[in-house]
C-alpha positions, 0 to 999 in steps of 0.5 A: 659306874662304867662298863657293859652290864649293871644290876639295879637292886630294887628295895623300897623304890618300886618305880621307873619314874625318877628312879636314880639308880635305874636312870643312871644305870640305863644311861651308863651301861649297855645292859641293865638287870633290874633285880628284886630279892624276896627276903624271907627276913622281911616277910610275914611282918605285915600281911597287908604290906606283903600284899601291897608289895607283891602288887607293886612288884607286878606293876613294876615288872609290867612297866619294865617290860614296856621298856624292853626289860623285865624284873628279875626276881630271886628268893633268899638273902639279897646280898648273896642273890645279888652277887650270884646274879652279878657272876651269872651276868658278868656285871661290873657294877651294882646300884641301889637306893640308900636307906636309913633303917638298921637292917637296910644299912647292915645290908648295904655294908654287907653288899659293899664288902662282897662287891669289894671282894669281887671288884664290883663297883657299888653305888648308893643313890638318893631317892627315898626322900625329897632331900638326902638325909645327910644334906641338911646339917645344923650350922651350930654343929651336930650330925642332924636336927633334933627339932623339926622347926629349924630343920624345916627352915634349913630344908627349904633352903636346900637345892633339890636334885634334878628329877629324872625321867623314866628310861626309854629302853632297858636291855637285859643280858641274853639268857638271864632267868627272870623268875616268877612272882608268887601269887599275891597274898590275901592281906588282912584289911579288906579295904586296903588300897592296892599297890603299884606305881600306876595306881599311885600316879593316878591317885596323885593326879586325881588328888593334886587338883584339890591341893588348895583345900588341903590346909583347911581340910586335912585335919577333918576326920570325916572329910578325908581330905588327905592325899593317902599317898603315904603307902606309895611313898613308903614303897617308893611307888612314887618319888617323894621329890616328884610329889613335892615338885608337882605340889609346887612352891613349898613356901606358898599358901597352896602347896606349903602345908602339904609339902611341910608333911613331906618335910616331916617325913624327911625329918624322921629319916635324917633322925633315924639315919643318925639314931638307928635305934629309933624303933627300940630306944628312947630318942630324947636324951634323958627321957624317963619311961615307966610304962604299965603292963596291961595286956587286956588294955592293950588288946582293947585298944588294938581291937577298937573296944576301949569305949572311947568312940574316937579312939575306937573309930581310928583303930577300926579304920586301921584294921579295915583299911590298913591305913588311918587318918593322921589326926586319928593316929595322933589321938589313938597313940596319945590315948595308949601312951598318955591315958593308958600309960602303955609302952609306945613300942607296943603301939608301934608293933600294932601299927607295924602289923596293919599299916600299909605305910608302916616303916621304921623312920616314920612309924617309930619317929611319930610314935616317939613324938607322941609318947614324949620320948622323941623329938617333940619339944613338949614331951608332956603334950597329950591329945584329949580324945573328947576335945579332939573329937569335938574339934575334928569330928564335930558332928560325929560322922567319922565315929559313925562311919567306923562304929556303925 
């Protein structure tokens, strides 16, 4: 990108630290217009994520203002609003982070078409994953890895891009109307974590000193030893590359188990990039699907009243916090699909409503893994809830916490 003014379209990268599109634009242009478009097509799917998003946007605006800039806020179609703002500011280029969902890729294609028509340069940047989805390819052919373990081995051998500092100074064009952020929505979960890069960085800084205990504690349901960084990664309040770098040696005993989870996240992104129907269609070739239709059973599972304590505890945590312990996610998803025989898409929709960290790649990828339609090499695997409770909540503290 060359020229005097550029637009950086923020999507799921709501931060100033290690934000490649922003850092590159600030280095190459005299004036930079940070833009977020509130897209009505994405609103209302999850009150919890709507609240988290608006908190994150307010925090992003504050960080940009500290550097002399601002967050320009528009409402409507993101392509139309970006092009309109480019005309207003005489911008010569647009930058944004590449994404993998069907919706995001359609938005990128539409934006590229409009930019080409107006002789605007559009550049896509990395930043939503540690390793770019297209950077790891099977040596024996194929467009992506379908099984995690060989992907993980290859992933460890890929050189990471350089982590980028936050820009020191951001200069807006004169006279640009920045727009107002709407009031923060209420959300549905009373104990949901707040959004924003500043909160995310404090959470990361506070949790990383416990990393040496992660491997022993991350499956302990009551111990709550996980990082809880997933919502901040989902909205890009944290750079996954920066988190991986801060964790340390990905092959070592301290950082390795945690960084492996970041690799799982990258794995599902590269799978979704190659298979955009991840949220709707069975990923595994030849998967057979014969799900029952039982609205009462689905409602009982959703509301945490199945009568199976460990399952009900997980679902009630989800409703209270907009988040669920990863081990509980495995247990509840397996119960829905393998014990009740209900369609994984129904569970995906419930999680999609409540989860702060819900996104297409990870939410659908993990649901399909558990349901046996996805990347798991043992598609008939099931998690017995009683055995899982005995192993990961042996004294019942997690169950008592959520069913009291």
